[in-house]
C-alpha positions as CSV (number, residue, x, y, z in Angstrom):
1,M,302.5,25.7,95.9
2,P,301.9,28.0,98.9
3,R,303.0,31.0,96.7
4,R,300.3,30.3,94.2
5,S,297.8,29.8,97.0
6,N,298.7,33.1,98.4
7,T,298.6,34.8,95.0
8,L,295.1,33.4,94.4
9,T,293.9,34.5,97.9
10,A,295.3,38.0,97.3
11,H,293.5,38.1,93.9
12,T,290.2,37.0,95.4
13,A,290.6,39.5,98.3
14,Q,291.2,42.3,95.7
15,G,288.1,41.3,93.8
16,M,286.0,41.2,96.9
17,R,287.2,44.6,97.9
18,E,286.2,45.9,94.4
19,M,282.8,44.3,94.6
20,M,282.0,45.7,98.1
21,A,283.1,49.2,96.9
22,G,280.9,48.9,93.9
23,M,277.9,48.0,96.1
24,V,278.5,50.9,98.4
25,L,278.7,53.3,95.5
26,F,275.6,51.8,93.9
27,S,273.6,52.1,97.0
28,A,274.9,55.7,97.7
29,L,273.7,56.6,94.1
30,V,270.2,55.1,94.6
31,G,270.1,57.1,98.0
32,M,270.9,60.2,96.2
33,G,268.3,59.5,93.7
34,A,265.8,59.0,96.7
35,V,266.9,62.4,98.1
36,A,266.3,64.2,94.8
37,M,262.9,62.6,94.6
38,T,262.0,63.7,98.2
39,L,263.1,67.1,97.5
40,A,261.2,67.3,94.2
41,L,258.2,66.1,96.0
42,S,258.6,68.9,98.4
43,L,258.6,66.7,101.4
44,P,259.8,68.1,104.7
45,V,263.6,68.1,105.3
46,W,263.2,65.4,108.2
47,A,261.9,63.0,105.5
48,V,264.9,63.9,103.3
49,V,267.2,63.1,106.2
50,I,265.5,59.9,107.0
51,S,265.1,58.7,103.4
52,Y,268.8,58.8,102.5
53,P,270.4,56.3,105.2
54,A,267.1,54.0,105.0
55,V,267.3,53.7,101.3
56,C,271.0,53.2,101.1
57,S,271.0,50.5,103.8
58,L,268.2,48.7,102.1
59,T,269.8,48.9,98.7
60,L,272.9,47.5,100.1
61,L,271.2,44.8,101.8
62,M,269.3,43.8,98.8
63,T,272.4,44.0,96.5
64,A,274.4,41.8,98.8
65,A,271.5,39.2,99.0
66,V,271.2,39.1,95.2
67,W,274.9,38.7,94.8
68,S,274.9,35.9,97.4
69,I,272.1,34.0,95.8
70,R,273.6,34.4,92.2
71,S,277.0,33.2,93.5
72,R,275.3,30.2,95.3
73,Q,273.6,29.2,92.1
74,S,276.7,29.5,89.9
75,S,278.7,27.3,92.2
76,G,276.4,24.3,91.3
77,P,277.6,21.2,89.2
78,Q,279.9,22.0,86.4
79,L,278.4,21.1,83.0
80,M,281.4,21.4,81.0
81,R,284.8,19.6,81.7
82,T,288.0,21.4,81.1
83,Q,290.4,19.6,78.8
84,A,294.0,19.0,79.9
């Protein structure tokens, strides 16, 4: 029984790492989009430098919050029972 538990834990940890990497990559892409927009709008360089980390961190925070809310809602009562 402990071997199965360890396998399940390792599988869950791998999924969490992939999920976190995906969220970081998504926030970096959104940050790059914000940089492109600030450059396209001919804003000063200091605005470009400030916009990237601000947009990236806010995107990462919002993505993690949405993911947490969705996972909390999906762990509600199970409507269908599994058959043996």
